[in-house]
C-alpha positions in Angstrom: 68.4 51.0 -53.9 66.4 51.9 -51.2 62.5 52.2 -51.2 62.2 53.3 -48.2 64.4 55.0 -45.5 64.0 56.0 -41.8 66.1 57.8 -39.7 65.4 58.4 -35.8 61.6 58.6 -36.2 59.5 59.6 -33.5 55.9 59.7 -32.6 54.4 60.8 -29.2 51.0 61.0 -27.9 51.1 62.9 -24.6 53.5 60.7 -22.4 53.3 57.9 -24.6 56.0 56.8 -27.2 54.4 55.3 -30.3 57.5 55.4 -32.4 60.8 55.7 -30.2 63.8 56.5 -33.0 63.0 53.9 -35.5 65.7 53.9 -38.1 64.9 51.2 -40.7 66.0 50.6 -44.8 63.7 48.6 -47.1 65.2 47.5 -50.6 63.1 48.2 -53.9 61.2 45.2 -55.1 61.0 43.0 -52.4 58.1 42.0 -49.7 59.2 43.4 -46.6 57.3 42.1 -43.4 56.8 44.8 -40.6 56.5 42.2 -37.6 55.4 42.9 -34.0 52.6 42.3 -31.3 49.7 44.8 -31.2 50.5 47.9 -30.1 54.4 47.8 -31.1 54.0 50.7 -33.5 53.2 49.2 -37.0 50.4 51.1 -37.8 51.8 54.1 -36.5 54.9 53.8 -38.8 52.7 53.3 -41.9 50.5 56.2 -41.0 53.5 58.0 -40.9 55.1 56.9 -44.3 52.2 57.6 -46.2 51.5 61.0 -45.0 48.5 60.2 -42.9 50.2 61.6 -39.5 53.0 64.0 -39.0 56.2 62.7 -36.9 56.8 64.3 -33.9 60.7 64.1 -34.7 62.8 62.4 -37.2 62.9 61.8 -40.9 61.7 59.3 -43.7 61.7 59.0 -47.5 59.4 57.0 -49.5 60.1 56.3 -53.3 62.6 58.8 -53.3 60.4 61.5 -51.3 60.7 62.9 -48.2 57.5 62.0 -46.4 56.7 65.9 -45.2 56.1 65.9 -49.3 52.7 64.4 -49.1 51.8 65.2 -52.4 54.5 63.8 -54.3 54.7 60.8 -51.5 50.7 60.0 -52.3 51.4 59.5 -56.3 54.0 56.9 -55.9 52.3 54.4 -53.1 49.6 52.6 -52.8 47.9 51.9 -49.4 45.4 49.1 -48.0 44.3 49.8 -44.3 43.7 47.2 -41.7 39.6 47.6 -42.5 39.3 49.4 -46.0 35.9 51.4 -46.5 34.0 51.2 -49.8 30.8 53.0 -51.4 28.8 49.9 -50.3 25.9 51.1 -53.3 28.8 51.1 -55.8 30.1 48.0 -57.9 33.9 47.1 -57.9 34.0 48.2 -61.4 32.2 51.4 -60.4 34.7 52.0 -57.4 37.8 51.5 -59.1 36.6 53.9 -61.9 36.1 56.6 -59.4 39.5 56.2 -57.8 40.8 56.5 -61.1 39.3 59.7 -61.5 40.7 60.8 -58.6 44.1 60.0 -59.9 43.4 62.0 -63.0 43.7 58.9 -65.1 42.6 59.1 -68.6 39.4 57.2 -69.8 41.0 54.9 -72.1 43.8 54.2 -69.6 41.3 53.8 -66.6 39.4 51.2 -68.1 42.0 49.3 -69.4 43.4 49.6 -65.5 40.3 48.7 -64.3 39.7 45.4 -66.1 43.6 44.4 -65.6 43.0 44.4 -62.0 39.9 43.1 -61.6 41.1 40.4 -63.2 44.6 40.1 -61.3 42.3 39.9 -58.0 39.6 37.8 -59.1 36.9 39.8 -59.0 35.9 40.1 -62.9 33.2 37.8 -62.7 31.3 40.2 -59.8 32.4 43.2 -61.4 28.9 44.7 -61.5 27.5 43.2 -58.3 27.2 45.8 -55.1 30.4 46.0 -52.9 27.9 45.7 -49.8 27.0 42.1 -50.4 30.7 41.2 -50.6 32.7 39.0 -48.2 35.0 40.2 -45.9 37.8 38.5 -48.4 36.5 40.0 -51.4 36.5 43.5 -49.6 40.2 42.7 -49.3 40.6 42.2 -52.7 39.0 44.8 -54.0 41.1 46.8 -51.4 44.1 45.7 -53.2 43.1 46.5 -56.4 42.4 49.8 -55.0 45.8 50.2 -53.5 47.6 48.9 -57.2 45.5 51.1 -59.3 48.1 53.8 -59.8 51.1 51.3 -60.3 52.6 52.3 -57.4 56.3 52.0 -56.6 55.8 51.0 -52.8 52.6 49.1 -51.6 51.6 49.8 -47.8 49.7 46.9 -46.5 48.4 47.1 -42.7 47.4 43.8 -41.3 46.3 42.7 -44.6 44.8 39.2 -43.6 44.4 39.4 -39.9 40.5 39.0 -39.9 40.1 36.8 -42.8 39.4 32.9 -43.0 41.7 30.4 -44.1 40.2 30.7 -47.9 40.5 34.2 -47.9 43.9 34.7 -46.1 45.1 32.4 -48.8 43.8 34.4 -51.7 45.2 37.5 -50.6 48.8 36.0 -49.4 48.3 34.7 -53.0 48.1 37.9 -54.6 50.9 39.6 -52.4 53.5 36.9 -53.7 52.8 37.8 -57.3 53.6 41.5 -56.4 57.1 40.5 -55.7 59.5 42.2 -58.2 56.8 44.5 -59.4 56.6 47.0 -56.5 58.2 47.3 -53.1 55.6 45.8 -50.5 55.4 46.9 -46.8 53.4 44.4 -44.9 52.6 44.9 -41.2 51.1 42.0 -39.2 51.4 40.1 -36.0 50.8 37.0 -38.0 53.7 34.9 -38.0 52.8 32.3 -40.5 52.3 35.1 -42.8 55.5 36.6 -43.0 57.1 33.3 -43.0 55.3 32.3 -46.0 55.7 35.4 -48.5 58.0 37.9 -46.8 61.7 38.3 -48.1 63.1 40.4 -45.3 61.5 40.7 -41.9 61.9 43.6 -39.5 60.7 42.9 -35.8 59.3 46.0 -33.7 58.5 46.5 -30.1 56.9 49.3 -28.0 58.0 51.7 -30.8 61.5 50.1 -31.3 63.2 48.1 -33.9 64.4 45.1 -32.3 66.1 43.5 -35.6 66.2 43.6 -39.3 67.4 40.6 -41.7 66.4 38.7 -44.4 64.0 35.8 -43.4 66.5 32.8 -43.8 69.5 35.0 -41.6 67.2 35.8 -38.9 66.2 32.1 -38.6 70.0 30.9 -39.0 70.7 33.6 -36.5 68.8 33.4 -33.4 67.5 29.8 -33.8 68.9 27.1 -31.8 69.5 23.9 -33.5 67.0 21.2 -32.0 65.8 17.7 -32.2 62.5 16.1 -31.2 62.4 12.4 -30.1 59.5 10.5 -29.5 59.6 6.9 -27.8 57.3 4.3 -28.2 55.0 3.6 -25.0 56.9 0.5 -24.3 60.0 2.4 -23.4 58.4 4.9 -21.2 60.5 4.4 -18.4 63.6 3.8 -20.0 62.8 7.1 -22.0 62.3 9.0 -18.8 65.7 7.9 -17.2 67.4 8.7 -20.7 66.3 12.5 -20.7 68.1 12.7 -16.9 71.5 11.2 -18.3 71.1 12.9 -21.9 71.0 16.2 -20.0 74.4 16.0 -19.1 75.9 15.5 -22.5 78.4 18.1 -23.6 76.6 18.7 -27.1 73.2 18.9 -25.3 72.1 22.6 -24.0 68.7 21.4 -22.7 65.9 18.8 -22.7 62.7 20.0 -22.7 60.1 17.1 -21.9 56.7 17.5 -23.7 54.8 14.5 -22.2 55.9 11.2 -21.1 56.7 10.1 -24.4 58.4 13.3 -26.2 60.9 15.4 -25.6 62.6 18.6 -27.6 66.6 18.2 -27.4 68.3 21.9 -27.7 71.9 21.1 -28.7 74.9 23.7 -29.0 76.8 21.4 -31.6 74.6 20.2 -34.3 77.2 18.2 -36.1 77.9 16.3 -32.7 74.4 15.6 -32.0 73.6 14.3 -35.4 76.4 11.5 -34.7 76.2 10.8 -31.0 72.6 11.4 -30.2 71.1 8.3 -32.2 73.9 6.1 -30.4 72.7 7.7 -27.0 69.4 6.6 -27.4 70.1 3.1 -28.9 72.5 2.6 -26.0 69.6 3.4 -23.8 67.4 0.4 -25.5 64.6 3.1 -26.4 62.3 2.0 -29.0 61.8 5.3 -31.4 58.6 6.4 -33.0 59.7 9.7 -34.4 63.1 11.0 -34.5 63.9 14.6 -36.4 65.7 17.8 -36.6 63.0 20.7 -35.9 62.9 23.0 -38.6 63.7 26.6 -37.6 60.4 28.6 -36.9 60.2 32.3 -37.3 57.7 31.9 -34.1 60.7 30.8 -32.1 62.6 33.6 -33.0 59.8 36.1 -32.6 59.3 35.0 -28.9 62.7 35.1 -28.1 63.5 38.4 -29.5 60.2 39.7 -27.9 60.9 38.3 -24.2 64.4 40.0 -24.6 66.4 37.0 -26.3 65.7 34.4 -23.5 65.6 31.1 -25.0 
C-alpha cells in the first residue's frame, strides 16, 4: 500500500519551475529519504503535500486523502519544519498540551500522550523548563514530539538534522529510527550520511525533477562501480608509479585515479576477475603494500554521479 502518491506535480513561481512534473510513490511504514541539493524542490514538495501551498498542476494523495482536501490530510499527518517555532515562555509540557487541545484530544488522553512523548524524545526531565532556554537539539526533539502528538500515519520532516551539532544529529536520527514500522516517515535532506544511516528507500530530486527512486541498497548496487583502493609502502613509490601506468591497460580495469604518490583508486568493470588478478599484478611489480581493500559503495558516489548527469 502507498502512503504517498504523487502524479505529475508542478509548482511554478513566475518563470521559476520549483517542481517540474514530479511523480513518486512512497510505501507505508518505511523511512523515505528525499535527497537533493539546496534549491532542488524538496521543501516545495513538502509544502504541497502538507497543504501549506497549492500546486500549479498535477495531483497527490497522502494517507489516502487528496491534498486538495486540506482538513482531512492535516488530521493524518505530522510535520516538522526545518526551523520549528515555539512559544518560548511555555514549558514542553504546556506546549504539547496546547497542541493536543488544537487536535481536540480529551484531557486524559492528552495528558497520557504528552507524558509518553516527553519520555520518547528524552525531555521528561526538563518538562517544566522554559523552551526559550533550550538548545537547538532539544528544540528539534520537542518539534518531533509535537509532530507525533496526533499519532500521524505520515510524518514529514524537512531537513531535521541539518543545523545540529554531532550529538544533536545523533539524538534526532536515533529517534527517527525508532519510528520505522509505526508510521511512514518522509524525510527531506541534503546530508547524505543521514540518508545512508536511517532511510530504507531514497528518492533523488534535482531542479524540480525526480532523477531516480529505489531502495537504498538497490541504488548502491545499480549506480556504484566496484573499486579497489591500493596504498603502497614509501619504499615502493617508484615501482608504484610505474605499476599504475601498466595497470591502466589491464582489460578488467576501467580507470585508475592517483590520490597521492602512494595511493590510488582502481575502478574495475569485472570485479571477480579483479579480485583474482589485481593482487597478482601488484606482486609481480614487487610492490610492498600498506593497504589493499575493496571500497564499500557510497551513497555520495551515487548522488554525485546522478546530479552530474551520470558521469563517473
